[in-house]
gemmi code that builds the backbone of each chain (N, CA, C; Angstrom):
import gemmi

chains = {
    "A": [
        ("MET", (190.019, 120.860, 210.639), (189.627, 119.411, 211.218), (188.195, 119.301, 211.163)),
        ("SER", (187.607, 118.217, 210.912), (186.255, 117.943, 210.413), (185.765, 116.879, 211.397)),
        ("GLU", (186.257, 116.535, 212.184), (185.616, 115.321, 213.498), (184.869, 116.012, 214.213)),
        ("PRO", (183.728, 115.614, 214.352), (182.779, 116.362, 215.514), (183.114, 115.828, 216.817)),
        ("ALA", (182.562, 117.000, 217.572), (183.332, 117.071, 219.297), (183.119, 115.494, 219.738)),
        ("ALA", (181.801, 114.930, 219.440), (181.339, 113.765, 219.782), (182.425, 112.744, 219.509)),
        ("ALA", (183.027, 112.689, 218.400), (184.047, 111.638, 218.050), (185.039, 111.537, 218.496)),
        ("LEU", (185.543, 113.008, 219.274), (186.863, 112.822, 220.092), (186.571, 112.602, 221.642)),
        ("LEU", (185.292, 112.057, 221.818), (185.182, 111.546, 223.163), (184.929, 110.293, 223.421)),
        ("HIS", (185.803, 109.663, 224.166), (185.741, 108.312, 224.401), (184.818, 107.967, 225.776)),
        ("PRO", (183.932, 107.006, 226.039), (183.216, 106.774, 227.058), (184.074, 106.911, 228.491)),
        ("ARG", (185.277, 106.020, 228.145), (186.162, 106.175, 228.992), (186.778, 107.541, 229.653)),
        ("ALA", (186.731, 108.366, 228.835), (187.127, 109.804, 229.356), (186.012, 110.672, 229.684)),
        ("VAL", (185.062, 109.950, 230.367), (183.735, 110.613, 230.953), (183.673, 110.468, 232.270)),
        ("ARG", (183.926, 111.332, 233.228), (183.483, 111.184, 234.755), (182.667, 112.101, 235.351)),
        ("LEU", (181.486, 111.330, 235.762), (180.089, 111.888, 236.039), (179.954, 112.370, 237.270)),
        ("ASP", (180.730, 111.924, 238.338), (180.510, 112.308, 239.564), (181.867, 112.865, 240.326)),
        ("ALA", (182.682, 113.627, 239.439), (184.112, 114.114, 240.031), (183.811, 115.112, 241.310)),
        ("VAL", (184.807, 115.195, 242.022), (184.613, 116.002, 242.991), (186.051, 117.008, 243.290)),
        ("ALA", (186.189, 117.976, 243.081), (187.441, 118.789, 243.164), (187.310, 119.978, 244.215)),
        ("ALA", (188.577, 120.126, 244.930), (188.670, 121.048, 245.954), (188.456, 122.673, 245.427)),
        ("ASP", (189.238, 122.803, 244.124), (189.209, 124.064, 243.593), (189.462, 124.182, 241.903)),
        ("ARG", (189.701, 125.018, 241.160), (189.892, 125.042, 239.842), (191.124, 124.073, 239.618)),
        ("ASP", (192.232, 124.412, 240.059), (193.342, 123.609, 239.859), (193.346, 122.235, 240.009)),
        ("ASP", (192.577, 121.834, 240.931), (192.399, 120.635, 241.466), (191.496, 119.713, 240.221)),
        ("ALA", (190.653, 120.668, 239.652), (189.715, 120.359, 238.604), (190.576, 119.902, 237.402)),
        ("VAL", (191.293, 121.298, 237.058), (192.021, 121.067, 235.881), (193.232, 119.747, 235.895)),
        ("ARG", (193.844, 119.506, 236.953), (194.645, 118.492, 237.019), (193.840, 117.251, 236.885)),
        ("GLN", (192.849, 116.999, 237.543), (191.911, 115.893, 236.943), (191.557, 115.850, 235.683)),
        ("CYS", (191.243, 116.955, 234.888), (191.324, 116.802, 233.536), (192.301, 116.488, 232.488)),
        ("GLY", (193.467, 116.952, 233.151), (194.701, 116.276, 232.467), (195.190, 114.793, 232.914)),
        ("TRP", (194.840, 114.483, 234.008), (195.011, 113.068, 234.317), (193.929, 112.172, 233.426)),
        ("LEU", (193.063, 112.507, 233.425), (191.814, 112.011, 232.518), (192.191, 111.572, 231.125)),
        ("LEU", (192.580, 112.919, 230.590), (193.043, 112.859, 229.049), (194.414, 111.882, 228.879)),
        ("ALA", (195.228, 111.934, 230.017), (196.577, 111.020, 229.864), (196.054, 109.577, 229.961)),
        ("GLU", (195.052, 109.192, 230.722), (194.598, 108.044, 230.966), (194.061, 107.411, 229.985)),
        ("VAL", (193.365, 107.946, 228.946), (192.926, 107.516, 227.455), (194.063, 107.557, 226.659)),
        ("GLY", (195.171, 108.126, 226.827), (196.324, 107.887, 226.049), (196.374, 109.087, 225.031)),
        ("ALA", (195.434, 110.237, 225.380), (195.575, 111.527, 224.586), (196.727, 112.378, 224.708)),
        ("VAL", (197.253, 112.452, 225.810), (198.507, 113.415, 226.149), (199.227, 112.828, 227.136)),
        ("THR", (200.401, 113.514, 227.273), (201.408, 113.054, 228.181), (201.286, 113.898, 229.526)),
        ("SER", (201.830, 113.316, 230.654), (201.558, 114.071, 231.761), (201.834, 115.765, 231.731)),
        ("ALA", (202.591, 116.112, 231.010), (203.396, 117.176, 230.696), (202.302, 118.275, 230.474)),
        ("TYR", (201.112, 117.711, 230.026), (200.109, 118.447, 229.396), (199.245, 119.343, 230.543)),
        ("THR", (199.583, 118.618, 231.739), (198.564, 119.085, 232.578), (198.990, 120.430, 233.037)),
        ("ASP", (200.548, 120.765, 233.280), (201.151, 121.927, 233.684), (200.819, 122.885, 232.582)),
        ("SER", (200.805, 122.561, 231.245), (200.495, 123.574, 230.131), (198.937, 123.875, 230.361)),
        ("MET", (197.948, 123.103, 230.897), (196.893, 123.570, 231.166), (196.557, 124.604, 232.092)),
        ("LEU", (197.287, 124.047, 233.441), (197.327, 125.052, 234.466), (198.105, 126.489, 234.136)),
        ("GLU", (198.903, 126.758, 233.078), (199.381, 127.679, 232.764), (198.470, 128.671, 231.943)),
        ("ARG", (197.945, 127.690, 231.236), (196.567, 128.572, 230.510), (195.608, 129.088, 231.210)),
        ("GLU", (195.434, 128.451, 232.308), (194.183, 128.834, 233.286), (194.687, 130.089, 233.984)),
        ("ARG", (196.050, 130.279, 234.279), (196.519, 131.407, 235.137), (196.611, 132.592, 233.817)),
        ("SER", (196.767, 132.267, 232.825), (196.859, 133.371, 231.770), (195.707, 133.992, 231.718)),
        ("ILE", (194.866, 133.033, 231.293), (193.311, 133.480, 230.947), (192.374, 132.291, 231.392)),
        ("SER", (191.112, 132.631, 232.180), (190.663, 131.677, 232.695), (189.699, 130.916, 231.432)),
        ("THR", (189.618, 129.620, 231.426), (188.642, 128.912, 230.119), (187.180, 128.672, 230.661)),
        ("TYR", (186.910, 129.594, 231.503), (185.314, 129.581, 231.673), (184.567, 129.810, 230.565)),
        ("LEU", (183.785, 129.213, 230.114), (183.184, 129.522, 228.731), (181.677, 130.051, 229.111)),
        ("GLY", (180.907, 129.958, 229.825), (179.626, 130.336, 230.160), (178.850, 129.003, 230.275)),
        ("GLU", (177.376, 129.237, 230.979), (176.428, 128.132, 231.556), (177.029, 127.137, 232.071)),
        ("GLY", (177.858, 127.407, 232.925), (178.242, 126.439, 233.697), (179.473, 125.421, 233.407)),
        ("VAL", (180.212, 125.979, 232.436), (181.118, 125.293, 231.658), (182.581, 125.779, 231.402)),
        ("ALA", (183.346, 124.939, 231.623), (184.813, 125.301, 231.231), (185.235, 124.569, 230.666)),
        ("ILE", (186.394, 125.058, 229.588), (186.986, 124.283, 229.030), (188.458, 124.391, 228.730)),
        ("PRO", (189.094, 123.602, 229.816), (190.451, 123.742, 229.944), (191.218, 122.997, 228.867)),
        ("HIS", (192.427, 123.950, 228.452), (193.132, 123.166, 227.634), (194.494, 123.667, 227.430)),
        ("GLY", (195.359, 123.145, 226.871), (196.948, 123.976, 226.899), (197.216, 125.017, 226.256)),
        ("THR", (198.464, 125.588, 226.734), (198.929, 126.552, 225.737), (199.701, 126.131, 224.604)),
        ("ALA", (199.782, 127.286, 223.939), (200.518, 126.729, 222.279), (201.641, 125.776, 222.469)),
        ("SER", (202.627, 126.062, 223.528), (203.741, 125.308, 223.967), (203.579, 124.082, 224.607)),
        ("GLY", (202.141, 123.719, 225.002), (201.818, 122.431, 225.069), (201.225, 121.342, 224.290)),
        ("LYS", (201.508, 121.925, 223.052), (201.063, 121.091, 222.012), (201.820, 119.773, 221.516)),
        ("ASN", (203.170, 119.840, 222.070), (204.263, 118.666, 222.190), (203.440, 117.546, 222.836)),
        ("ALA", (202.812, 118.201, 224.219), (202.331, 116.803, 224.935), (201.143, 116.100, 224.396)),
        ("VAL", (200.713, 116.508, 223.124), (199.482, 116.017, 222.784), (199.581, 114.818, 221.733)),
        ("ARG", (199.269, 113.862, 222.025), (199.402, 112.636, 220.975), (198.426, 112.535, 220.110)),
        ("ARG", (197.363, 112.831, 220.500), (196.220, 112.611, 219.623), (194.935, 113.552, 220.041)),
        ("ASP", (194.325, 114.212, 218.919), (193.208, 114.976, 219.249), (192.148, 114.358, 220.229)),
        ("ALA", (191.412, 114.824, 221.117), (190.639, 113.991, 222.148), (190.034, 115.199, 223.330)),
        ("LEU", (188.800, 114.686, 223.886), (188.222, 115.447, 224.631), (187.899, 114.628, 226.026)),
        ("ALA", (187.882, 115.225, 227.159), (187.335, 114.430, 228.298), (186.299, 115.498, 229.142)),
        ("VAL", (185.438, 114.566, 229.630), (184.603, 115.447, 230.337), (184.491, 114.992, 231.547)),
        ("LEU", (184.413, 115.916, 232.491), (184.157, 115.825, 233.969), (183.220, 116.599, 234.617)),
        ("ARG", (182.269, 116.200, 235.182), (181.102, 116.577, 235.619), (181.347, 116.800, 237.094)),
        ("PHE", (181.240, 118.085, 237.688), (181.096, 118.182, 239.138), (179.954, 118.733, 239.685)),
        ("PRO", (179.027, 117.463, 240.185), (177.623, 117.742, 240.490), (177.619, 118.813, 241.848)),
        ("ASP", (178.747, 118.982, 242.429), (178.504, 120.071, 243.630), (179.410, 121.540, 243.433)),
        ("GLU", (179.750, 121.180, 241.817), (180.230, 122.504, 241.401), (181.475, 123.041, 241.756)),
        ("VAL", (182.167, 123.617, 240.987), (183.665, 124.163, 241.414), (183.716, 125.420, 241.198)),
        ("ASP", (184.579, 126.150, 242.120), (184.488, 127.868, 241.811), (185.482, 128.121, 240.653)),
        ("TRP", (185.447, 128.461, 239.560), (185.987, 128.580, 238.512), (186.329, 130.303, 238.517)),
        ("ASP", (187.279, 130.775, 239.051), (187.374, 132.410, 238.784), (186.122, 133.231, 239.138)),
        ("GLY", (185.391, 132.674, 239.991), (184.127, 133.291, 240.557), (182.888, 132.832, 239.858)),
        ("HIS", (183.145, 131.745, 238.856), (181.730, 131.275, 238.372), (181.745, 129.611, 238.549)),
        ("PRO", (180.420, 129.281, 239.138), (179.960, 128.018, 239.342), (180.539, 127.234, 238.111)),
        ("VAL", (181.016, 126.157, 238.235), (181.413, 125.146, 237.233), (180.812, 123.742, 237.378)),
        ("THR", (179.941, 123.461, 236.387), (179.510, 121.740, 236.595), (180.097, 120.879, 235.498)),
        ("LEU", (180.409, 121.715, 234.562), (180.807, 120.666, 233.551), (182.156, 121.126, 233.026)),
        ("ALA", (183.266, 120.465, 233.078), (184.581, 120.721, 232.701), (184.693, 119.851, 231.157)),
        ("ILE", (184.941, 120.313, 230.227), (185.324, 119.819, 228.643), (186.803, 120.014, 228.367)),
        ("ALA", (187.572, 119.037, 229.001), (188.787, 119.010, 228.580), (189.384, 118.902, 227.125)),
        ("ILE", (190.191, 119.989, 226.397), (190.175, 119.743, 225.066), (192.135, 119.500, 224.767)),
        ("ALA", (192.428, 118.522, 224.110), (193.356, 118.236, 223.592), (193.607, 118.089, 222.363)),
        ("ALA", (194.469, 119.115, 221.713), (194.384, 119.211, 220.106), (195.829, 119.830, 219.748)),
        ("ARG", (196.351, 119.372, 218.669), (197.633, 119.693, 217.752), (197.058, 120.716, 216.790)),
        ("GLY", (198.017, 121.248, 216.287), (197.476, 122.235, 215.326), (196.485, 123.264, 215.703)),
        ("ASP", (195.577, 123.694, 214.901), (194.536, 124.523, 215.451), (193.253, 123.977, 215.107)),
        ("GLY", (193.368, 122.619, 215.656), (192.215, 121.874, 215.839), (191.198, 122.284, 217.129)),
        ("HIS", (191.927, 123.029, 218.387), (191.026, 122.991, 219.268), (190.090, 124.543, 218.978)),
        ("MET", (190.610, 125.161, 217.997), (189.652, 126.319, 217.567), (188.339, 125.862, 217.010)),
        ("ALA", (188.290, 124.591, 216.166), (187.023, 124.179, 215.477), (186.363, 123.658, 216.790)),
        ("ILE", (186.896, 122.782, 217.966), (186.319, 122.359, 218.769), (185.278, 123.172, 219.558)),
        ("LEU", (186.141, 124.400, 220.119), (185.764, 125.358, 220.842), (184.373, 125.963, 220.159)),
        ("ALA", (184.659, 126.579, 218.756), (183.485, 127.063, 218.115), (182.259, 125.923, 218.254)),
        ("GLU", (182.482, 124.601, 218.020), (181.357, 123.718, 218.136), (180.717, 123.726, 219.376)),
        ("LEU", (181.574, 123.580, 220.429), (181.079, 123.654, 221.839), (180.412, 124.907, 222.198)),
        ("ALA", (180.807, 125.936, 221.555), (180.220, 127.105, 222.017), (178.624, 127.226, 221.337)),
        ("GLN", (178.620, 126.820, 220.044), (177.243, 126.880, 219.600), (176.319, 125.769, 220.208)),
        ("ILE", (176.723, 124.582, 220.557), (176.151, 123.590, 221.476), (175.726, 124.236, 222.807)),
        ("LEU", (176.246, 125.105, 223.476), (176.005, 125.733, 224.659), (175.307, 127.038, 224.622)),
        ("LEU", (175.116, 127.532, 223.144), (174.138, 128.605, 222.981), (172.564, 128.314, 222.919)),
        ("ASP", (172.568, 126.709, 223.038), (171.161, 126.293, 223.093), (171.041, 125.890, 224.524)),
        ("PRO", (169.907, 126.565, 225.190), (169.783, 126.554, 226.503), (169.804, 125.038, 226.791)),
        ("ASP", (168.734, 124.262, 226.217), (168.188, 123.090, 226.306), (169.515, 122.093, 226.483)),
        ("ARG", (170.225, 122.261, 225.368), (171.377, 121.314, 225.302), (172.233, 121.543, 226.425)),
        ("ALA", (172.592, 122.979, 226.766), (173.557, 123.320, 228.014), (172.830, 122.696, 228.879)),
        ("ARG", (171.713, 122.796, 229.399), (171.191, 122.268, 230.565), (171.010, 120.676, 230.377)),
        ("GLY", (170.875, 120.233, 229.277), (171.232, 118.642, 229.361), (172.480, 118.169, 229.822)),
        ("LEU", (173.653, 118.821, 229.391), (174.824, 118.570, 229.478), (175.261, 118.786, 231.154)),
        ("ARG", (174.641, 119.777, 231.516), (174.753, 119.732, 233.218), (174.300, 118.980, 233.912)),
        ("GLU", (173.067, 118.414, 233.485), (172.448, 117.525, 234.251), (172.376, 115.936, 233.705)),
        ("ALA", (173.598, 115.439, 232.659), (173.459, 114.334, 232.196), (173.867, 113.296, 233.244)),
        ("THR", (173.391, 112.181, 233.134), (173.602, 110.900, 234.094), (174.439, 110.029, 233.724)),
        ("THR", (174.477, 109.860, 232.187), (175.465, 108.714, 231.716), (176.309, 109.435, 230.576)),
        ("ALA", (177.534, 108.426, 230.291), (178.174, 109.363, 229.528), (177.628, 108.939, 227.990)),
        ("ASP", (176.743, 108.042, 227.545), (176.084, 108.107, 226.360), (175.370, 109.379, 226.165)),
        ("GLU", (174.760, 109.906, 226.843), (173.723, 111.245, 227.202), (174.968, 112.469, 226.720)),
        ("ILE", (175.875, 112.371, 227.577), (176.718, 113.536, 227.228), (177.345, 113.339, 225.731)),
        ("ILE", (177.741, 112.229, 225.132), (178.280, 112.041, 223.727), (177.216, 112.535, 223.035)),
        ("ARG", (175.883, 112.108, 223.253), (174.505, 112.287, 222.350), (174.694, 114.131, 222.032)),
        ("LEU", (174.850, 114.436, 223.316), (174.489, 115.867, 223.440), (175.458, 116.644, 222.755)),
        ("LEU", (176.671, 116.115, 222.942), (177.891, 116.757, 221.873), (177.938, 116.432, 220.381)),
        ("GLN", (176.759, 115.540, 219.808), (176.675, 115.525, 218.361), (175.969, 116.964, 217.904)),
        ("PRO", (176.781, 117.142, 216.437), (176.305, 118.420, 215.802), (174.986, 118.299, 215.748)),
        ("ALA", (174.179, 119.581, 215.836), (172.654, 119.368, 215.750), (172.209, 119.102, 214.366)),
        ("GLU", (172.777, 119.542, 213.085), (172.239, 119.153, 212.228), (173.404, 118.362, 211.404)),
        ("ASP", (173.091, 117.955, 209.987), (173.790, 116.817, 209.486), (173.718, 115.580, 210.214)),
        ("PRO", (172.372, 114.729, 210.280), (172.682, 113.562, 210.992), (173.278, 112.467, 210.173)),
        ("GLU", (173.864, 112.438, 209.141), (174.536, 111.445, 208.489), (175.695, 111.071, 209.400)),
        ("PRO", (175.978, 109.707, 209.564), (177.213, 109.412, 210.063), (178.194, 109.283, 209.194)),
        ("GLU", (179.220, 110.322, 209.346), (180.177, 109.918, 208.579), (181.018, 108.933, 208.083)),
        ("LYS", (181.686, 108.454, 209.373), (182.540, 107.338, 209.501), (182.456, 106.892, 210.873)),
        ("GLU", (182.782, 105.586, 211.324), (182.787, 105.390, 212.578), (184.103, 106.066, 213.477)),
        ("PRO", (184.098, 106.278, 214.651), (184.995, 106.890, 215.468), (186.172, 105.646, 215.128)),
        ("GLU", (187.245, 106.310, 215.289), (188.628, 105.259, 215.254), (188.988, 104.908, 216.481)),
        ("GLU", (189.285, 103.135, 216.408), (189.551, 102.565, 217.509), (190.708, 103.194, 218.037)),
        ("GLU", (191.054, 103.308, 219.379), (192.337, 103.896, 219.938), (193.080, 102.768, 220.159)),
        ("GLY", (194.357, 102.815, 220.846), (195.257, 101.782, 221.291), (196.310, 101.449, 220.523)),
        ("SER", (196.295, 101.599, 219.189), (197.351, 101.591, 218.225), (198.586, 101.963, 217.915)),
        ("ALA", (198.613, 103.175, 219.008), (199.711, 104.204, 218.884), (200.817, 104.044, 219.388)),
        ("LEU", (200.876, 102.792, 220.514), (201.782, 102.387, 221.210), (202.919, 101.965, 220.370)),
    ],
    "B": [
        ("MET", (174.124, 151.879, 208.323), (174.563, 151.611, 209.388), (176.158, 151.584, 209.254)),
        ("PRO", (176.984, 152.494, 210.279), (178.335, 152.129, 210.240), (178.634, 150.735, 210.289)),
        ("GLU", (180.059, 150.488, 209.676), (180.277, 148.834, 209.763), (182.090, 149.469, 209.239)),
        ("ARG", (182.612, 148.093, 209.855), (184.049, 148.101, 209.527), (184.102, 146.552, 209.179)),
        ("ILE", (184.992, 146.423, 208.123), (185.285, 144.943, 207.769), (186.888, 144.774, 208.429)),
        ("VAL", (187.201, 143.669, 209.010), (188.555, 143.461, 209.612), (188.839, 142.020, 209.339)),
        ("THR", (190.284, 141.994, 209.107), (190.681, 140.583, 209.081), (191.107, 140.197, 210.456)),
        ("ILE", (191.130, 138.975, 211.032), (191.581, 138.519, 212.205), (192.845, 138.582, 212.305)),
        ("ALA", (193.699, 139.187, 212.966), (194.989, 139.040, 213.114), (195.707, 138.220, 214.290)),
        ("SER", (195.168, 137.787, 215.101), (195.692, 137.177, 216.195), (196.039, 135.586, 215.826)),
        ("ALA", (197.246, 135.283, 216.089), (197.529, 134.035, 215.476), (196.889, 132.511, 215.534)),
        ("GLN", (196.054, 132.679, 216.904), (195.321, 131.779, 217.385), (193.789, 131.649, 217.111)),
        ("GLY", (193.407, 133.347, 216.256), (192.120, 133.300, 215.945), (191.281, 134.133, 217.046)),
        ("LEU", (190.229, 134.451, 217.115), (189.319, 134.826, 217.932), (188.791, 133.853, 218.993)),
        ("HIS", (189.433, 133.609, 219.667), (189.271, 132.801, 221.060), (190.269, 132.908, 222.016)),
        ("ALA", (189.918, 132.083, 223.169), (190.703, 132.456, 224.357), (191.025, 133.854, 224.565)),
        ("ARG", (191.977, 134.097, 224.848), (192.677, 135.614, 225.093), (191.959, 136.662, 224.427)),
        ("PRO", (192.277, 136.493, 222.962), (191.902, 137.496, 222.133), (190.384, 137.751, 222.383)),
        ("ALA", (189.825, 136.836, 222.276), (188.084, 136.743, 222.245), (187.392, 137.508, 223.528)),
        ("LYS", (188.368, 137.380, 224.772), (187.947, 138.009, 225.933), (188.196, 139.284, 225.913)),
        ("ILE", (189.540, 139.952, 225.412), (189.941, 141.213, 225.240), (189.054, 141.569, 224.593)),
        ("PHE", (188.446, 141.269, 223.176), (187.258, 141.685, 222.440), (186.075, 142.000, 222.859)),
        ("VAL", (185.680, 140.883, 223.735), (184.126, 141.088, 224.214), (184.224, 142.129, 225.408)),
        ("GLU", (185.114, 142.201, 226.393), (185.322, 143.111, 227.271), (185.395, 144.607, 226.926)),
        ("ALA", (186.178, 144.843, 225.666), (186.086, 145.927, 225.091), (184.954, 146.249, 224.309)),
        ("ALA", (183.922, 145.240, 223.971), (182.789, 145.942, 223.174), (181.794, 146.324, 224.425)),
        ("ALA", (181.924, 145.249, 225.617), (181.087, 145.757, 226.618), (181.176, 147.153, 227.138)),
        ("ARG", (182.515, 147.802, 227.106), (182.715, 148.967, 227.413), (182.229, 150.125, 226.776)),
        ("GLN", (181.780, 149.800, 225.362), (181.405, 150.823, 224.484), (179.718, 151.381, 224.766)),
        ("PRO", (179.883, 152.391, 224.284), (178.281, 153.039, 224.771), (177.288, 152.710, 223.785)),
        ("VAL", (177.329, 152.032, 222.893), (176.526, 151.546, 221.740), (176.653, 150.094, 221.649)),
        ("ALA", (175.580, 149.433, 221.055), (175.733, 147.655, 220.770), (176.337, 147.406, 219.711)),
        ("VAL", (177.224, 146.500, 219.557), (178.060, 146.311, 218.546), (177.701, 144.931, 218.158)),
        ("SER", (177.554, 144.767, 216.878), (177.215, 143.213, 216.275), (178.535, 142.777, 215.753)),
        ("ILE", (178.795, 141.278, 215.549), (180.023, 141.001, 214.837), (179.612, 139.711, 214.012)),
        ("GLY", (179.947, 139.667, 212.750), (179.476, 138.466, 211.947), (180.733, 137.977, 211.008)),
        ("ALA", (180.411, 136.916, 210.734), (181.423, 136.298, 209.950), (180.987, 135.245, 209.002)),
        ("GLY", (180.952, 135.389, 207.869), (180.598, 134.395, 206.643), (179.474, 134.609, 206.681)),
        ("ASP", (178.233, 133.398, 206.517), (177.163, 133.944, 206.225), (176.260, 133.586, 207.329)),
        ("ARG", (176.869, 133.446, 208.399), (176.148, 133.151, 209.789), (175.385, 134.428, 210.337)),
        ("ALA", (174.417, 134.703, 210.705), (174.000, 135.873, 211.219), (174.560, 136.466, 212.282)),
        ("PRO", (174.648, 137.742, 212.362), (175.502, 138.781, 213.172), (175.012, 138.426, 214.758)),
        ("VAL", (176.117, 138.626, 215.595), (176.062, 138.326, 216.933), (176.138, 139.373, 217.690)),
        ("PRO", (175.713, 139.528, 219.044), (176.206, 140.698, 219.761), (177.755, 140.267, 220.277)),
        ("ALA", (178.621, 141.425, 219.963), (179.907, 141.438, 220.350), (180.419, 141.161, 221.741)),
        ("THR", (179.212, 141.429, 222.554), (179.408, 141.123, 223.958), (179.218, 139.806, 224.727)),
        ("SER", (179.033, 138.919, 223.627), (178.361, 137.560, 224.372), (179.648, 136.813, 223.956)),
        ("MET", (180.409, 136.166, 224.766), (181.716, 135.178, 224.611), (181.170, 134.186, 223.984)),
        ("LEU", (180.091, 133.541, 224.436), (179.650, 132.409, 223.786), (179.385, 132.525, 222.178)),
        ("SER", (178.788, 133.624, 221.865), (178.316, 133.840, 220.332), (179.618, 134.258, 219.717)),
        ("VAL", (180.557, 135.064, 220.084), (181.765, 135.533, 219.485), (182.558, 133.919, 219.353)),
        ("LEU", (182.623, 133.373, 220.563), (183.664, 131.757, 220.218), (182.939, 130.960, 219.158)),
        ("ALA", (181.591, 130.914, 219.081), (180.974, 130.241, 218.185), (181.176, 130.616, 216.597)),
        ("LEU", (181.528, 131.677, 216.453), (181.747, 132.313, 214.945), (183.053, 131.404, 214.351)),
        ("GLY", (183.866, 130.691, 215.478), (185.312, 130.321, 215.311), (185.845, 130.877, 214.002)),
        ("ALA", (186.157, 132.057, 214.051), (186.990, 133.041, 213.553), (188.503, 132.927, 213.504)),
        ("ALA", (189.077, 131.958, 212.503), (190.264, 131.613, 212.511), (191.117, 133.023, 212.328)),
        ("GLN", (192.804, 133.195, 212.342), (193.335, 134.163, 211.640), (193.160, 134.040, 210.288)),
        ("GLY", (192.975, 135.296, 209.724), (192.719, 135.426, 208.406), (191.437, 135.669, 208.123)),
        ("THR", (190.251, 135.403, 209.021), (188.917, 135.308, 208.793), (188.433, 137.075, 208.703)),
        ("GLN", (187.748, 137.126, 207.750), (187.207, 138.689, 207.654), (185.801, 138.772, 208.476)),
        ("VAL", (185.802, 139.552, 209.391), (184.392, 139.803, 210.065), (183.954, 141.531, 209.848)),
        ("ILE", (182.507, 141.184, 210.156), (181.905, 142.766, 209.784), (181.629, 143.158, 211.126)),
        ("LEU", (182.138, 144.259, 211.727), (181.745, 145.001, 212.975), (180.576, 145.873, 212.364)),
        ("ARG", (179.302, 146.039, 212.981), (178.101, 146.756, 212.807), (177.903, 147.789, 214.389)),
        ("ALA", (177.476, 148.907, 214.209), (176.773, 149.530, 215.207), (176.085, 150.838, 214.762)),
        ("GLU", (175.080, 151.227, 215.622), (174.310, 152.264, 215.254), (174.455, 153.419, 216.454)),
        ("GLY", (174.143, 154.588, 215.973), (174.053, 155.680, 217.199), (175.181, 156.749, 217.144)),
        ("ASP", (175.043, 157.575, 217.804), (175.939, 158.809, 218.065), (177.615, 158.241, 217.887)),
        ("GLN", (177.947, 157.529, 218.951), (179.383, 156.921, 219.139), (179.564, 155.886, 218.290)),
        ("ALA", (178.852, 155.290, 217.369), (179.118, 154.076, 216.579), (180.364, 153.931, 216.042)),
        ("ASP", (180.831, 155.338, 215.388), (182.225, 155.334, 214.487), (183.420, 155.062, 215.523)),
        ("ALA", (183.371, 155.773, 216.379), (184.447, 155.652, 217.583), (184.477, 154.332, 218.053)),
        ("ALA", (183.386, 153.746, 218.237), (183.507, 152.170, 219.031), (184.003, 151.213, 218.057)),
        ("LEU", (183.313, 151.376, 216.826), (183.942, 150.460, 215.768), (185.589, 150.567, 215.492)),
        ("ASP", (185.683, 151.826, 215.453), (187.320, 152.136, 215.118), (187.926, 151.457, 216.203)),
        ("GLU", (187.819, 151.509, 217.581), (188.420, 151.032, 218.609), (188.482, 149.427, 218.358)),
        ("LEU", (187.260, 148.884, 218.366), (187.186, 147.328, 218.156), (188.109, 146.840, 217.095)),
        ("ALA", (187.715, 147.435, 215.905), (188.328, 147.041, 214.658), (189.738, 147.093, 214.858)),
        ("ASP", (190.309, 148.281, 215.611), (191.851, 148.148, 215.908), (192.148, 146.986, 216.823)),
        ("LEU", (191.562, 146.748, 217.687), (191.661, 145.659, 218.441), (191.783, 144.307, 217.566)),
        ("LEU", (190.969, 144.059, 216.756), (191.039, 142.705, 215.860), (192.264, 142.689, 214.669)),
        ("SER", (192.746, 143.891, 214.453), (193.886, 143.884, 213.574), (195.306, 143.646, 214.315)),
        ("GLN", (195.146, 143.387, 215.774), (196.443, 143.559, 216.306), (196.423, 141.903, 216.535)),
        ("ASP", (197.711, 141.554, 216.861), (198.032, 139.954, 217.131), (197.729, 140.158, 218.978)),
        ("LEU", (196.476, 139.943, 219.413), (196.268, 139.863, 220.866), (196.939, 138.699, 221.614)),
        ("ASP", (197.379, 137.637, 220.882), (197.820, 136.420, 221.424), (199.396, 136.578, 221.574)),
        ("ALA", (200.144, 137.855, 221.131), (201.419, 137.992, 221.144), (201.871, 138.266, 222.555)),
        ("GLU", (201.319, 138.875, 223.298), (201.739, 139.242, 224.786), (201.441, 138.114, 225.689)),
        ("ALA", (200.716, 136.952, 225.186), (200.048, 135.868, 225.898), (201.112, 135.009, 226.380)),
        ("GLU", (202.288, 134.744, 225.341), (203.098, 133.976, 225.942), (204.342, 134.521, 226.458)),
        ("PRO", (204.550, 134.601, 227.554), (205.546, 135.333, 228.587), (206.754, 134.823, 227.991)),
        ("ASP", (207.071, 133.632, 227.809), (208.257, 132.984, 227.705), (208.957, 132.916, 226.168)),
        ("HIS", (210.161, 133.163, 225.933), (210.837, 132.804, 224.621), (210.651, 131.394, 224.240)),
        ("VAL", (209.630, 131.054, 223.836), (209.196, 129.529, 223.636), (209.818, 129.388, 222.063)),
    ],
}
model = gemmi.Model(1)
for chain_id, residues in chains.items():
    chain = gemmi.Chain(chain_id)
    for i, (resn, *xyz) in enumerate(residues, 1):
        res = gemmi.Residue()
        res.name, res.seqid = resn, gemmi.SeqId(i, " ")
        for name, pos in zip(("N", "CA", "C"), xyz):
            atom = gemmi.Atom()
            atom.name, atom.element = name, gemmi.Element(name[0])
            atom.pos, atom.b_iso = gemmi.Position(*pos), 0.0
            res.add_atom(atom)
        chain.add_residue(res)
    model.add_chain(chain)
structure = gemmi.Structure()
structure.add_model(model)
structure.setup_entities()
């Protein structure tokens, strides 16, 4: 899949001032937000929680990337991201997490998204920028691929899948 | 420098559980091991972010390299891990 991460993130799927009691609460909010923008059905949340219990999705640099298990793919309507920023941090299996980037992907799409996110986070400036972002636009801009600035195509409008 | 070329066997590629198992095993080795894929520069096998950034899907060939006395044993162990389906035991239910 060739869509850059930023194209998968709708501004409505960004929460900058989220508060979560613990990891599971944060994951539920991620699932809720993905469902809110029509990317998944509510069953996806359970699949994300199951993944988290099997292996933590903490990625590094204060970022976690909750996503469903292989069996949760049926709950995905379209590939999408949701971003929740927790200014007060969430304890994620012993790691303080400021940013959760939730991934909904069918097929092997999330492998490519994951690799792209990892590359972004390897750049300390961009990682800090993501943690400290104060607007949805800023987050979307920081998720743009570093090179190849040519805009390939407009992000598709959603809402026609009903 | 001793090296091994391995094909990623895990169905979901080198991410999530397989990546974690691999990175943790690399950290236990007495020598520094690097992993490379395609034309990208090799990265430390102990860095989760770097390993994930390789985006090595199932069937991708990766090169493991290490130097020093125990390099061969370390490479054998890690190459063996990558040639197994590390996802296999991740799905507890018969789905």
